[in-house]
C-alpha positions as semicolon CSV with decimal commas, in nm:
position;residue;x (nm);y (nm);z (nm)
1;X;10,779;23,150;2,517
2;X;10,473;22,995;2,356
3;X;10,311;23,169;2,062
4;X;9,993;22,966;2,111
5;X;9,672;23,143;2,204
6;X;9,481;23,030;2,512
7;X;9,117;22,924;2,481
8;X;8,971;23,271;2,540
9;X;9,215;23,434;2,297
10;X;9,156;23,183;2,019
11;X;8,779;23,189;2,054
12;X;8,769;23,570;2,059
13;X;8,994;23,583;1,752
14;X;8,779;23,334;1,560
15;X;8,465;23,528;1,658
16;X;8,609;23,847;1,504
17;X;8,543;23,924;1,139
18;X;8,795;23,757;0,910
19;X;8,755;23,602;0,569
20;X;8,808;23,235;0,640
21;X;8,981;22,982;0,421
22;X;8,804;22,647;0,420
23;X;8,960;22,317;0,314
24;X;8,736;22,028;0,215
25;X;8,873;21,682;0,131
26;X;8,817;21,535;-0,212
27;X;8,906;21,195;-0,341
28;X;9,207;21,161;-0,566
29;X;9,301;21,529;-0,547
30;X;9,433;21,785;-0,306
31;X;9,168;21,931;-0,071
32;X;8,953;22,208;-0,214
33;X;9,067;22,530;-0,045
34;X;8,862;22,846;-0,087
35;X;8,786;23,176;0,089
36;X;8,453;23,193;0,269
37;X;8,245;23,406;0,504
38;X;8,183;23,238;0,838
39;X;8,046;23,313;1,182
40;X;8,139;23,180;1,523
41;X;8,040;23,248;1,882
42;X;8,273;23,124;2,160
43;X;8,184;22,772;2,266
44;X;7,969;22,712;1,958
45;X;8,000;22,580;1,607
46;X;8,143;22,750;1,301
47;X;7,871;22,840;1,050
48;X;7,933;22,881;0,678
49;X;7,701;22,924;0,384
50;X;7,746;22,816;0,026
51;X;7,559;22,720;-0,286
52;X;7,440;22,360;-0,278
53;X;7,551;22,314;-0,640
54;X;7,890;22,487;-0,598
55;X;8,198;22,268;-0,583
56;X;8,215;22,334;-0,206
57;X;7,849;22,242;-0,168
58;X;7,886;21,920;-0,366
59;X;8,183;21,810;-0,150
60;X;8,020;21,891;0,187
61;X;7,818;21,634;0,378
62;X;7,755;21,550;0,741
63;X;8,051;21,374;0,900
64;X;8,313;21,509;0,659
65;X;8,607;21,653;0,855
66;X;8,713;21,992;0,724
67;X;8,936;22,276;0,837
68;X;8,891;22,650;0,844
69;X;9,167;22,906;0,893
70;X;9,120;23,270;0,994
71;X;9,416;23,505;0,994
72;X;9,523;23,859;1,057
73;X;9,743;23,969;0,768
74;X;9,878;24,270;0,957
75;X;10,186;24,238;1,179
76;X;10,213;24,096;1,431
77;X;10,056;23,806;1,242
78;X;9,801;23,577;1,405
79;X;9,596;23,282;1,292
80;X;9,351;23,026;1,419
81;X;9,277;22,702;1,240
82;X;8,996;22,471;1,348
83;X;8,943;22,116;1,232
84;X;8,625;21,923;1,284
85;X;8,331;21,735;1,140
86;X;8,037;21,884;0,959
87;X;7,752;21,824;1,203
88;X;7,465;21,954;0,989
89;X;7,380;22,076;0,642
90;X;7,049;22,260;0,612
91;X;6,868;22,483;0,365
92;X;6,960;22,850;0,407
93;X;6,696;23,088;0,539
94;X;6,748;23,441;0,411
95;X;6,652;23,623;0,732
96;X;6,810;23,376;0,975
97;X;7,129;23,305;0,781
98;X;7,203;23,529;0,482
99;X;7,116;23,871;0,624
100;X;7,316;23,841;0,951
101;X;7,620;23,706;0,763
102;X;7,603;23,984;0,504
103;X;7,574;24,250;0,775
104;X;7,868;24,091;0,961
105;X;8,093;24,128;0,657
106;X;7,954;24,433;0,477
107;X;7,804;24,646;0,751
108;X;7,436;24,728;0,797
109;X;7,362;24,927;0,482
110;X;7,554;24,717;0,228
111;X;7,470;24,395;0,412
112;X;7,098;24,465;0,389
113;X;7,132;24,554;0,020
114;X;7,322;24,230;-0,040
115;X;7,062;24,025;0,150
116;X;6,773;24,194;-0,033
117;X;6,927;24,103;-0,370
118;X;7,054;23,759;-0,269
119;X;6,862;23,446;-0,352
120;X;6,889;23,193;-0,072
121;X;6,714;22,918;-0,267
122;X;6,969;22,649;-0,346
123;X;7,204;22,765;-0,069
124;X;7,300;22,563;0,236
125;X;7,411;22,644;0,590
126;X;7,690;22,419;0,721
127;X;7,771;22,372;1,091
128;X;8,122;22,260;1,183
129;X;8,216;22,140;1,531
130;X;8,566;22,266;1,618
131;X;8,759;21,974;1,769
132;X;9,123;22,058;1,697
133;X;9,262;22,410;1,731
134;X;9,594;22,534;1,593
135;X;9,694;22,889;1,681
136;X;9,981;23,132;1,653
137;X;10,009;23,488;1,782
138;X;10,339;23,650;1,688
139;X;10,245;23,943;1,909
140;X;10,358;23,725;2,201
141;X;10,722;23,747;2,094
């Protein structure tokens, strides 16, 4: 029996709220791996935000192939990993980017408070095109 998720299962799982773990290549060292908020709608790109001057932001550029893993830490364990190129890096807009992401992760009240206090200047929005999917759902055992 396969533990792999089908397309609908994997896209629905990735679209749910999970803290993602992103891995970005860097020359002469192991990839940078860090937790990150992300958003995804089935059939679309993965969106992540970060500070332009952060280590993540300095390593990101269009064309760089990165991976992002989302997991469920509760049994039965599940995970989805996507690999793909960065297709755009743009300046973050507070209302378009920061507020919806904060509400996704913190709920409406805390998300709005976070967005109201957050400074989007110097932050970037990164779009990743999922090309390779790796999945496991131990609930299929």
